[in-house]
C-alpha positions in Angstrom: 63.9 290.3 -33.2 64.0 290.6 -36.9 60.5 291.4 -38.3 61.7 291.7 -41.9 61.8 287.9 -42.3 58.9 286.8 -44.5 57.6 283.8 -42.6 55.2 283.0 -45.4 58.0 282.4 -47.9 59.5 279.0 -48.7 62.1 277.8 -46.2 65.6 279.1 -46.6 66.9 275.7 -47.5 64.5 275.5 -50.4 65.1 279.1 -51.6 68.9 278.6 -51.6 68.7 275.3 -53.5 71.2 275.4 -56.5 69.7 275.8 -60.0 72.7 274.8 -62.0 75.6 272.3 -61.8 78.0 275.2 -61.2 76.1 276.3 -58.2 76.0 272.7 -56.8 78.5 272.5 -54.0 80.3 269.3 -53.0 80.3 265.7 -54.5 83.0 266.5 -56.9 83.8 262.8 -57.1 80.6 262.2 -59.0 79.5 265.5 -60.5 82.7 267.5 -60.8 83.6 268.9 -64.2 84.4 266.1 -66.6 82.8 263.3 -64.5 80.5 260.9 -66.3 77.4 261.7 -64.4 77.8 265.5 -65.0 78.3 264.9 -68.7 75.2 262.7 -68.8 73.2 265.4 -67.0 74.4 268.2 -69.2 73.7 266.0 -72.3 70.2 265.2 -71.0 71.0 261.5 -71.3 70.9 260.2 -67.7 70.6 256.5 -66.7 68.3 255.2 -64.0 70.1 255.8 -60.7 70.0 255.6 -57.0 71.5 258.5 -55.0 72.7 257.2 -51.7 74.0 259.6 -49.0 73.4 261.0 -45.5 70.7 263.6 -44.8 71.5 267.1 -46.2 74.2 265.8 -48.6 72.4 267.1 -51.7 70.4 264.1 -53.1 67.2 266.1 -53.6 69.1 269.1 -54.7 70.9 267.1 -57.4 67.6 265.8 -58.6 66.3 269.3 -58.6 69.2 270.5 -60.8 68.5 267.6 -63.2 64.9 268.7 -63.3 66.0 272.2 -64.3 68.4 271.0 -67.0 66.6 268.1 -68.6 64.3 268.3 -71.5 62.5 265.2 -70.2 59.3 265.5 -68.2 60.4 265.4 -64.5 57.8 264.0 -62.1 58.2 263.3 -58.4 56.8 260.7 -56.1 57.2 260.5 -52.3 57.9 257.0 -51.0 56.2 258.1 -47.7 52.9 259.4 -49.1 52.8 257.7 -52.6 51.9 254.1 -53.3 51.2 251.8 -56.3 48.0 253.7 -57.3 49.9 257.0 -57.6 52.8 255.2 -59.4 50.2 253.9 -61.9 49.2 257.5 -62.8 52.9 258.4 -63.3 53.3 255.4 -65.6 50.3 256.4 -67.7 51.8 259.9 -68.1 55.2 258.4 -69.1 53.6 256.0 -71.6 51.8 259.0 -73.2 55.0 261.0 -73.3 56.8 258.0 -74.9 54.3 257.9 -77.7 55.0 261.6 -78.3 58.7 260.9 -78.3 59.4 262.5 -74.9 61.2 260.8 -72.0 59.9 260.9 -68.4 62.2 261.0 -65.3 60.6 259.8 -62.1 62.2 261.0 -58.8 61.3 259.0 -55.7 62.5 260.4 -52.4 63.2 258.0 -49.6 62.9 255.0 -51.9 64.0 252.7 -49.1 60.6 253.2 -47.5 58.9 251.4 -50.4 58.1 247.7 -49.7 58.7 244.7 -52.0 55.3 245.0 -53.7 55.8 248.7 -54.5 59.3 248.2 -55.9 58.2 245.2 -58.0 55.4 247.4 -59.5 58.1 249.9 -60.6 60.6 247.4 -62.0 59.0 246.6 -65.4 58.6 250.2 -66.3 62.3 251.0 -65.5 63.3 247.8 -67.4 61.3 248.7 -70.5 62.6 252.3 -70.5 59.2 253.8 -70.0 60.6 255.6 -66.9 64.0 256.8 -66.0 64.3 256.4 -62.2 66.1 258.6 -59.8 65.8 257.2 -56.3 67.1 259.0 -53.2 67.9 257.1 -50.0 69.8 257.5 -46.8 70.0 253.7 -46.4 72.3 251.2 -47.9 70.6 250.3 -51.2 72.1 246.8 -51.0 69.7 246.1 -48.2 66.8 248.3 -48.9 66.3 248.2 -52.7 65.2 245.0 -54.5 68.1 243.3 -56.3 66.3 243.2 -59.6 65.6 246.9 -59.5 69.1 247.8 -58.2 70.7 245.9 -61.0 69.0 248.2 -63.5 70.3 251.4 -61.8 73.6 253.1 -61.3 74.3 253.8 -57.6 76.0 257.1 -56.9 77.3 257.6 -53.3 77.1 261.2 -52.0 79.4 262.0 -49.1 78.7 264.1 -46.0 79.4 267.8 -46.7 82.6 269.1 -45.0 82.6 271.9 -42.5 84.2 274.2 -45.1 81.6 273.4 -47.7 78.8 274.1 -45.1 80.5 277.4 -44.2 80.4 278.5 -47.8 76.7 277.6 -48.1 76.0 279.6 -44.9 77.9 282.6 -46.1 76.0 282.6 -49.4 72.7 282.4 -47.6 73.7 285.4 -45.4 74.7 287.5 -48.3 72.1 286.6 -50.9 69.5 289.4 -51.0 67.2 287.8 -53.5 66.8 284.3 -52.0 68.7 284.4 -48.8 68.9 286.6 -45.7 70.9 289.5 -47.3 68.1 292.1 -46.7 68.3 291.4 -43.0 72.0 292.5 -42.9 72.9 289.7 -40.6 76.3 289.9 -38.9 78.2 286.7 -38.0 81.9 286.2 -37.4 83.9 283.5 -39.1 84.1 281.6 -35.8 80.3 281.6 -35.4 79.8 280.5 -39.0 82.3 277.7 -38.5 80.6 276.7 -35.3 77.2 276.5 -37.0 78.8 274.4 -39.8 80.5 272.1 -37.3 77.3 271.5 -35.3 75.3 270.8 -38.4 77.2 267.5 -38.9 77.4 267.7 -42.7 73.7 268.4 -43.2 73.1 271.6 -45.3 69.4 271.5 -44.6 70.0 271.7 -40.8 72.6 274.4 -41.2 70.2 276.6 -43.2 67.2 275.9 -41.0 69.1 276.9 -37.9 70.5 280.0 -39.6 67.0 281.0 -40.7 65.7 280.7 -37.2 68.7 282.4 -35.6 68.3 285.2 -38.1 64.7 285.7 -36.9 65.9 286.1 -33.3 68.7 288.7 -34.0 70.6 290.3 -36.8 73.9 289.8 -34.8 74.6 286.1 -34.5 76.5 284.8 -31.5 77.4 281.3 -30.5 74.8 281.4 -27.7 72.1 282.3 -30.2 73.2 279.5 -32.5 73.0 277.0 -29.6 69.6 278.3 -28.7 68.4 277.8 -32.3 69.7 274.2 -32.2 68.2 273.6 -28.7 70.7 270.8 -28.4 73.7 269.5 -30.5 72.4 267.6 -33.5 73.9 264.1 -33.8 73.2 262.1 -36.9 72.3 258.7 -35.6 69.6 256.7 -37.3 68.6 253.9 -34.8 67.1 251.9 -37.7 69.6 252.6 -40.4 73.2 251.8 -41.4 74.8 254.4 -39.1 73.4 252.4 -36.2 75.3 249.3 -37.3 78.4 251.3 -38.1 78.7 252.8 -34.7 78.0 249.7 -32.7 80.6 248.0 -34.9 83.1 250.8 -34.0 82.3 250.4 -30.3 82.8 246.6 -30.5 86.1 246.9 -32.4 87.4 249.6 -30.1 86.8 247.4 -27.0 88.3 244.4 -28.8 91.3 246.5 -29.6 91.7 247.5 -25.9 91.2 251.2 -26.6 89.1 252.5 -23.7 89.1 256.1 -24.9 87.8 255.3 -28.4 85.3 252.9 -26.7 84.0 255.8 -24.5 83.6 258.1 -27.5 81.5 255.6 -29.5 79.4 254.8 -26.5 78.6 258.5 -26.0 77.8 258.9 -29.7 75.2 256.2 -29.3 73.7 257.5 -26.1 73.8 261.1 -27.4 71.8 259.9 -30.5 69.1 258.4 -28.3 70.1 254.7 -28.5 68.3 252.4 -26.1 70.8 251.7 -23.2 69.5 248.2 -22.9 70.5 247.5 -26.5 74.1 248.5 -25.7 74.0 246.5 -22.5 72.9 243.4 -24.5 75.8 243.9 -26.9 78.2 244.1 -23.9 76.9 240.7 -22.7 77.7 239.2 -26.1 81.1 240.9 -26.1 82.0 239.5 -22.7 81.8 235.9 -23.9 82.9 236.5 -27.6 86.0 238.6 -27.0 87.0 238.1 -23.4 85.6 234.7 -22.6 87.8 232.4 -20.4 90.5 235.1 -20.1 88.3 236.8 -17.5 85.0 235.2 -16.6 84.0 238.2 -14.4 83.4 240.2 -17.6 80.1 238.4 -18.1 79.1 239.3 -14.6 79.9 242.9 -15.2 77.9 242.9 -18.4 74.8 241.3 -16.8 75.1 243.7 -13.9 75.1 246.8 -16.1 72.1 245.5 -18.0 70.3 245.3 -14.7 71.5 248.8 -13.8 70.2 250.2 -17.0 66.9 248.4 -16.5 66.5 249.7 -12.9 67.4 253.4 -13.4 67.3 254.2 -17.1 68.8 257.2 -18.9 70.5 259.5 -18.3 71.6 258.1 -14.9 72.7 254.7 -16.3 75.1 256.2 -18.8 77.9 256.2 -16.3 77.1 252.5 -15.6 77.5 251.7 -19.3 80.7 253.8 -19.3 82.1 251.7 -16.5 81.3 248.5 -18.2 82.7 249.6 -21.6 86.0 250.7 -20.1 86.2 247.5 -18.1 85.7 245.4 -21.3 88.3 247.5 -23.2 90.9 247.0 -20.5 90.3 243.3 -19.9 92.7 240.6 -21.2 91.1 239.2 -24.4 90.6 235.7 -25.6 88.4 234.4 -28.4 89.2 230.8 -27.7 85.7 230.1 -26.3 84.0 231.8 -29.2 86.1 230.0 -31.8 85.5 226.7 -30.1 81.8 227.3 -30.1 81.8 228.3 -33.8 83.8 225.1 -34.6 81.3 222.9 -32.7 78.4 224.6 -34.6 80.1 223.8 -37.9 80.3 220.1 -37.0 76.7 220.1 -36.0 75.8 221.6 -39.4 78.1 219.2 -41.2 77.3 215.9 -39.5 73.7 216.5 -38.5 72.0 214.5 -35.7 74.8 212.1 -34.7 73.6 209.4 -32.3 74.5 209.6 -28.6 76.7 206.6 -27.6 74.6 204.0 -25.7 76.8 204.0 -22.6 76.2 207.7 -21.8 72.5 207.5 -22.3 70.1 207.4 -19.3 68.1 204.2 -18.9 64.9 205.2 -16.9 62.9 202.2 -18.2 63.5 198.4 -18.3 63.3 198.4 -22.1 66.1 200.9 -22.3 68.3 198.9 -20.0 67.6 195.8 -22.1 68.7 197.7 -25.2 72.0 198.6 -23.6 71.4 202.2 -22.5 74.0 203.1 -19.9 75.8 199.8 -20.1 79.5 200.2 -19.5 79.3 203.9 -18.4 82.2 204.9 -16.0 80.9 207.0 -13.2 83.5 209.8 -12.9 83.7 210.1 -9.1 84.5 206.3 -8.9 87.6 207.0 -11.0 88.7 210.2 -9.2 87.6 212.0 -12.4 90.5 210.4 -14.3 88.4 207.8 -16.2 89.3 207.2 -19.9 86.0 207.5 -21.7 84.9 208.9 -25.0 82.0 211.3 -24.8 81.7 212.2 -28.5 79.8 210.3 -31.1 82.1 207.8 -32.9 82.3 210.1 -36.0 83.9 212.8 -33.9 86.1 210.6 -31.7 89.0 212.6 -30.2 87.8 215.9 -31.5 89.4 219.0 -29.8 87.7 222.4 -30.0 89.6 224.1 -27.2 93.4 224.5 -27.2 
């Protein structure tokens, strides 16, 4: 084990954080040379902005670089720990700076965690220019940031770092003697570095955290040590966030497209990320009627059965039950006739409202109802060998056809 590692120092991910735009790796689409945001940063004339991207893509790092380059006062606020009272203190500082002719940049990490009241408290100060806001979020700002606040900010989308970019970051950390692990003289083959990059799923923070821990175990890194440092493969899957919706959409569309292999992949992504199997089973029940429907009525039975199986035995055992149902759904003949008919009927309900039930198909349990004509003229289907000619719609929808 390496005893030279200073466990009291800042984490490797923080020590290796870039200090200049030239050191910042990735996101060339928004901060590459000549790009408008980079020009604004270097000119110290940035707009209020929201940085939206997956974990470890460089949102906080980019804010940190701006803090180093800007002549404005750079203050931070955590959306997890900070509230309106702490915001008020930052605003007071910004107002004082403004009177002195100095701008204030407020960085709020995880801004999606702020509620409506907190975001509303921030809005007038961004609108008036008292504060320049930089918000960082892993969630779609269209859903998580108030429209009025969002309209006053530029949204910059940061992409997941590639395997090659992560490999470069890892190599720099291994070699850097001042801030990295260079003094430990760690040895790692290109294959091990690429494996670490691959397992980190685009998250530079995870890659460096795992590297730091693995370096404390041995100065010769192997794939086994990397796996031990991970404990288990890391899958980015936020059960409350957008990726949750992205992957269930991918599963649904793969089954609809009759691709059992892709369907299995997306299922295992969800299960590997810790998704509740009952949630997936409920989605399969919906799918059975929406996308298979009358083409195979047994699909609904399969879906309900797998829900019961998941309820009875739980994970990990019920994973194979879900796999069976997913493959079954993907291979089934498809028909959305029932779903479209249902949607069409719903539109008529919304359009026409509460249309009256024809008197002749109403029940008449009381004498008054009979006297009013309830049930009068009704043709009892068995008496007509189920071939009676009778209208069951309200008169406004007479002859309507929802099914082909």
